[in-house]
C-alpha positions in Angstrom: 79.7 106.4 139.2 80.6 103.3 141.1 78.4 100.8 142.9 79.9 100.5 146.4 79.5 98.2 149.5 80.5 99.8 152.8 81.7 97.4 155.5 82.2 98.6 159.1 81.0 97.3 162.4 80.2 100.9 163.5 76.8 102.1 162.1 77.9 105.7 162.4 81.0 105.0 160.3 78.9 103.3 157.6 76.5 106.2 157.5 79.4 108.7 157.4 81.0 107.0 154.4 77.7 106.4 152.7 76.8 110.1 152.9 80.2 111.1 151.6 79.8 108.8 148.6 76.3 109.9 147.8 77.5 113.5 147.6 80.0 112.5 144.9 77.4 110.7 142.8 78.4 107.1 143.8 75.8 104.5 144.7 76.0 102.5 147.9 74.4 99.2 146.9 75.0 97.3 150.2 76.3 97.6 153.7 77.7 95.0 156.1 78.5 95.1 159.8 81.1 92.4 159.8 83.3 90.4 157.4 81.0 87.3 157.3 78.0 89.4 156.2 80.3 91.3 153.8 81.3 88.1 151.9 77.6 87.1 151.6 76.5 90.6 150.4 79.5 90.7 148.0 78.2 87.6 146.3 74.6 89.0 146.3 75.3 92.5 145.0 78.7 92.2 143.2 79.7 95.9 143.9 82.3 97.6 141.8 84.2 98.7 145.0 84.2 97.7 148.7 85.3 99.8 151.6 86.4 97.4 154.3 87.1 98.0 158.0 89.7 95.7 159.5 88.7 95.2 163.1 85.2 93.7 163.3 83.4 90.9 165.1 82.7 87.4 163.7 85.2 87.8 160.7 87.8 90.6 160.5 88.3 92.6 157.3 91.6 90.8 156.3 89.9 87.4 156.3 86.8 88.9 154.4 89.2 90.5 151.9 90.8 87.1 151.2 87.4 85.4 150.8 86.2 88.2 148.4 89.4 87.9 146.4 88.9 84.1 146.1 85.4 84.8 144.7 86.6 87.5 142.4 90.4 88.0 141.9 89.6 91.4 140.2 87.6 92.7 143.2 88.4 96.3 144.2 88.7 96.5 148.0 89.9 99.6 149.9 90.8 98.9 153.5 89.6 101.6 156.0 90.9 101.3 159.5 92.2 103.2 162.5 95.0 100.6 162.7 97.5 101.9 160.2 100.3 99.6 161.3 102.8 98.7 158.5 102.4 94.9 158.9 98.6 95.1 158.6 98.8 97.5 155.6 101.3 95.1 153.9 99.1 92.0 154.6 96.1 93.8 153.1 97.9 94.9 150.0 99.5 91.4 149.5 96.0 89.9 149.9 94.7 92.0 147.1 93.5 95.3 148.6 93.8 98.2 146.1 94.3 100.9 148.8 94.4 101.7 152.5 92.7 104.7 154.2 93.5 105.4 157.8 90.8 106.7 160.1 90.1 109.5 160.9 90.0 110.4 157.2 88.9 113.5 155.3 86.0 113.3 152.8 88.2 114.3 149.9 90.6 111.4 150.8 88.0 108.7 150.6 86.4 110.2 147.5 89.8 110.4 145.7 90.5 106.7 146.6 87.1 105.6 145.2 87.4 107.8 142.1 90.8 106.4 141.4 89.4 102.9 141.3 86.0 103.7 139.7 
């Protein structure tokens, strides 16, 4: 079981991911609605894994990813975004993301990605 933080500016998406993870015995220890809050909550909760949206207000997911990796170079962050462009995926992976899930996703896809890192 992994301790997970779910980051997405859409409340319904955070709830959807959280419900999927709970069914698979993972624990959601924190949520954040933008990258700025995600960085603060990462420091506070030190989750095992972070699911991170890319397009968000205040601070986008790529910048938040870079800040989290600066805090903990071994952080496990999976990017979750509708924007599956090759350049963005490449930047996320080069910045330290351990995976990339494109919305809309199937429950088994997100669970498999989490289980692989857990």
